[in-house]
C-alpha positions as CSV (number, residue, x, y, z in Angstrom):
1,M,-9.4,6.0,-4.4
2,N,-9.3,9.7,-3.5
3,E,-8.9,12.5,-5.9
4,T,-5.2,13.0,-5.3
5,N,-4.4,9.3,-5.8
6,T,-6.4,9.4,-9.1
7,L,-4.5,12.4,-10.2
8,V,-1.1,10.7,-9.5
9,K,-2.3,7.6,-11.4
10,K,-3.4,9.7,-14.4
11,I,-0.1,11.7,-14.4
12,T,1.8,8.4,-14.4
13,E,-0.2,7.2,-17.3
14,G,0.4,10.4,-19.2
15,I,4.1,10.0,-18.6
16,Q,4.1,6.4,-19.8
17,E,2.1,7.5,-22.9
18,K,5.3,9.2,-24.1
19,K,7.7,6.5,-22.8
20,G,8.9,8.6,-19.8
21,K,11.4,6.5,-17.8
22,K,12.3,5.8,-14.2
23,I,9.1,7.1,-12.7
24,I,9.2,7.6,-9.0
25,I,6.2,8.7,-6.9
26,A,7.3,10.4,-3.7
27,D,4.5,10.4,-1.0
28,L,5.1,13.5,1.1
29,T,2.0,13.2,3.2
30,G,3.9,12.0,6.2
31,I,6.2,15.0,6.2
32,E,5.2,18.3,7.8
33,D,5.2,21.7,6.0
34,T,5.6,20.4,2.4
35,I,4.4,22.4,-0.6
36,C,2.3,19.5,-1.9
37,K,1.3,15.9,-1.1
38,Y,3.1,14.1,-3.9
39,F,6.0,14.5,-6.3
40,V,6.0,12.5,-9.5
41,I,9.5,12.4,-10.9
42,C,10.5,11.0,-14.3
43,Q,12.9,11.5,-17.2
44,G,13.0,11.8,-20.9
45,N,16.1,11.2,-23.1
46,S,16.0,14.6,-24.9
47,P,14.6,18.1,-24.5
48,A,12.0,17.1,-27.2
49,Q,10.9,14.1,-25.2
50,V,10.8,16.1,-22.0
51,L,8.4,18.5,-23.8
52,A,6.3,15.6,-25.3
53,I,5.9,14.1,-21.8
54,T,4.9,17.5,-20.4
55,D,2.3,18.0,-23.1
56,S,1.1,14.4,-22.7
57,V,0.6,14.8,-18.9
58,K,-1.3,18.1,-19.5
59,E,-3.6,16.7,-22.1
60,Y,-4.1,13.3,-20.5
61,V,-4.9,14.6,-17.0
62,R,-7.3,17.2,-18.4
63,K,-9.1,14.6,-20.5
64,E,-9.3,12.0,-17.7
65,T,-9.9,14.1,-14.6
66,G,-10.8,17.6,-15.8
67,D,-7.9,19.0,-13.7
68,K,-5.8,21.7,-15.3
69,V,-2.1,22.3,-14.5
70,S,-1.8,25.6,-12.6
71,A,1.8,26.4,-13.6
72,V,4.5,24.9,-15.8
73,E,8.1,26.0,-15.5
74,G,11.2,25.1,-17.5
75,T,9.8,24.5,-20.9
76,R,12.2,27.0,-22.5
77,N,15.3,24.8,-22.3
78,A,13.4,21.6,-21.3
79,Q,16.1,20.2,-19.1
80,W,13.8,20.2,-16.0
81,V,10.1,20.9,-16.3
82,A,8.1,21.3,-13.2
83,M,4.3,21.1,-13.4
84,D,2.1,22.2,-10.5
85,Y,-1.2,20.4,-9.8
86,S,-1.5,21.9,-6.3
87,D,-1.4,18.6,-4.4
88,V,1.0,17.0,-6.9
89,M,4.2,18.4,-8.4
90,V,5.4,16.7,-11.6
91,H,9.1,16.9,-12.4
92,V,10.3,15.8,-15.9
93,F,14.1,15.8,-16.2
94,L,16.8,15.1,-18.6
95,P,18.9,12.2,-17.1
96,E,21.9,14.4,-16.2
97,M,19.8,17.1,-14.6
98,R,17.9,14.5,-12.6
99,E,21.1,13.1,-11.3
100,F,22.4,16.5,-10.5
101,Y,19.4,17.7,-8.5
102,N,18.6,14.3,-7.0
103,L,15.2,15.1,-5.7
104,E,14.6,11.6,-4.5
105,H,17.6,12.0,-2.1
106,L,16.5,15.4,-1.0
107,W,13.1,14.0,0.0
108,A,14.6,10.8,1.5
109,D,12.0,10.9,4.3
110,A,9.2,10.5,1.7
111,K,7.8,7.1,0.9
112,L,9.2,6.4,-2.6
113,T,7.4,4.1,-5.1
114,S,9.1,3.1,-8.3
115,I,7.0,2.5,-11.4
116,P,8.5,-0.1,-13.8
117,D,9.4,1.2,-17.2
118,I,7.1,0.2,-20.1
119,D,9.0,-0.7,-23.1
C-alpha cells in the first residue's frame, strides 16, 4: 500500500472515530490538472461534531503516519471544514452544506468509493 493510500485509510479511520457519516473517497488520479489525488468527504450532524471530526483526523493521522495537516480552513463557523494533506483534501460538512456544494457531483469523473457508516 503506498503512502497516499495509507493516508486515505488513516483519515477515514479518524473520521469514523468521531462517528462521521456518509464517507466518500473520490479518487482524482485519473483526472488531469487536479489540486490533489484524493478527496475524502464526510459529514457531521452539528458544528461541534464537525470540529470533533476535524480534530480527530488531525490527531489520528499525526499519531499513525506522522503526517501533519498543512492547512485547515472553515473552523470558525464549522459548516464546511477543508483540511489539506497535499495529496489528499478532507472535507467535513454539515449535511445541508454538503448537499448545497455537492462535491461528489462536481467531481463526477472521479472514481467514488462509499465507506459504510459505523453505528
